[in-house]
Structure formats: C-alpha cells, structure tokens
C-alpha positions in Angstrom: -0.1 -9.5 -13.1 -0.8 -5.8 -12.6 0.1 -5.9 -9.0 3.6 -6.1 -7.4 5.5 -8.1 -4.9 7.6 -6.5 -2.1 9.9 -8.6 0.1 10.7 -7.8 3.8 13.1 -9.5 6.1 11.7 -9.4 9.7 14.1 -7.7 11.9 14.5 -8.0 15.7 13.1 -4.5 16.3 10.0 -5.5 14.3 9.0 -7.9 17.0 7.7 -8.1 20.6 9.2 -10.0 23.4 7.8 -13.3 22.0 9.7 -12.6 18.7 6.3 -12.2 16.9 5.9 -9.1 14.6 4.2 -6.3 16.4 1.0 -5.6 14.4 1.5 -1.9 13.4 4.5 -3.0 11.4 2.2 -4.7 9.0 0.6 -1.4 8.2 4.0 0.2 7.8 4.8 -2.5 5.3 1.5 -2.0 3.5 2.5 1.6 3.0 5.9 0.5 1.6 4.3 -2.0 -0.6 1.9 0.7 -2.0 4.9 2.8 -2.9 6.5 -0.2 -4.5 3.4 -0.9 -6.5 3.4 2.5 -8.1 7.2 2.6 -8.7 7.1 -0.9 -10.3 4.6 0.5 -12.8 6.7 3.6 -13.7 5.1 5.9 -11.2 7.8 7.0 -8.6 6.5 9.2 -5.9 8.6 12.2 -6.7 7.7 12.1 -10.3 4.0 11.8 -9.5 4.3 14.8 -7.2 5.8 17.0 -9.9 3.8 15.7 -12.9 0.3 15.3 -11.4 0.5 17.8 -8.6 -0.5 15.3 -6.0 0.5 15.3 -2.3 0.5 11.6 -2.2 -2.1 8.9 -1.6 -3.3 9.2 2.0 -4.9 6.3 3.8 -8.6 6.8 4.8 -9.4 3.3 5.8 -7.4 0.1 6.6 -8.0 -3.4 8.0 -6.1 -6.6 8.3 -6.8 -10.2 9.1 -4.1 -12.1 10.8 -3.9 -15.8 9.8 -0.6 -16.8 11.3 2.3 -15.1 13.1 5.3 -13.7 11.4 8.5 -14.0 13.4 12.0 -12.6 13.6 14.0 -13.9 10.6 11.0 -14.6 8.4 11.0 -13.3 4.9 7.6 -11.8 4.0 6.4 -11.6 0.4 3.8 -8.8 0.1 1.7 -9.0 -3.0 -0.2 -5.8 -3.6 -2.8 -5.1 -6.2 -5.5 -2.5 -7.0 -8.9 -4.0 -6.4 -10.9 -0.9 -7.4 -10.2 2.5 -9.0 -12.8 5.2 -8.2 -12.8 8.8 -9.3 -11.1 10.1 -6.2 -10.2 7.0 -4.2 -9.0 3.4 -4.8 -8.8 0.2 -2.8 -5.7 -1.9 -2.4 -5.4 -5.6 -1.4 -2.2 -6.8 0.3 -1.5 -10.4 0.9 1.5 -11.3 3.0 2.9 -14.8 2.6 5.7 -16.7 4.4 7.1 -19.5 2.4 3.9 -19.5 0.3 1.5 -19.6 3.3 -0.8 -16.6 3.8 -0.1 -14.9 7.0 -1.9 -11.5 6.7 -4.6 -10.2 4.4 -4.9 -6.4 4.3 -7.3 -4.0 2.7 -6.8 -0.3 2.3 -8.7 2.7 0.8 -6.6 5.7 -0.2 -7.4 8.9 -1.8 -5.6 10.9 -4.5 -4.4 13.8 -2.3 -4.2 17.3 -3.7 -3.9 20.8 -2.2 -7.2 22.2 -0.7 -7.3 25.9 -2.0 -9.7 26.8 0.8 -7.3 25.5 3.5 -3.6 25.8 2.6 -2.5 23.5 5.4 -4.9 20.7 4.3 -5.4 18.4 1.4 -8.5 16.9 -0.2 -9.3 14.1 -2.6 -8.7 15.1 -6.2 -9.5 13.2 -9.4 -7.1 10.3 -10.2 -5.5 10.9 -13.6 -6.6 8.4 -16.2 -2.9 7.7 -17.1 -2.3 6.5 -13.5 -5.3 4.1 -13.6 -4.2 2.8 -17.0 -0.6 2.1 -15.7 -1.9 -0.1 -13.0 -5.1 -2.0 -14.0 -7.4 -3.1 -11.2 -7.6 -6.8 -10.6 -11.0 -7.8 -9.1 -10.9 -10.3 -6.2 
C-alpha cells in the first residue's frame, strides 16, 4: 500500500462534555496524518523544505463525513492515501477507523506551496516534483 496509517489515542481534552470528539480535532489529525504519510515514504517536512524549496502543503479544500462518534479513550487508526496527483495540487483521502469500523471519512485538496516572488509575505502553488509523486503513488478510490 502506498498510503500510511497513523494512530491517535483520544484524550479527554479532545472531547466535548458528552465525551465525544469535538469535530475540529479530526481536521488536526488529518494534518498530522498527512505529515506522517510523507515521512513514512522518506519525505520528512524539514528535508522537503530544504531540498525542494517548498513552504509546505497548504490546505485549500477539506470535507469530512462522520459515520459514528469517536470518544474519550478510543484508539483511532487513520489511513491516508493520495487519491490524485495534479501538477500543482493533490487530493488526499483519510479514513478513520475504530476497532476496524469506519468512523470518519475525509477528503482534502492541498497545494505544493512555494514562495511568491511578487508578494514576499505570500505563497503560491508550485509544481510538485516528480520525485515526490514517485515516492507516494496515487491510489484511485
């Protein structure tokens, strides 16, 4: 499998008063799972910044479907894969399972962030290096 799996133990502070995970935490975990995907394929963030002059992989679109609640004490297995590589953007699919049962399905679009020479405080979508795409092959749904 070209994807990766990232495990998270749900902590008390991740939950609301009903001990159910507060939904923004899933997006935080998607971000961590994205970093894990790249690192598990030999592409740690700091190395990519130096080697490819990227400023990261900023999120430009995200959505999630919640199938069942995650609660304090659950161990989440977040499977992440690249669904599509474009020239300047890519799509990720995240599937969160609890004891093998799908709890959340997420989808993100991210860009390959590079410095914008016209606006030093900004970044823009740059061309994703072929080496990066080859390191993490896309797995169509």
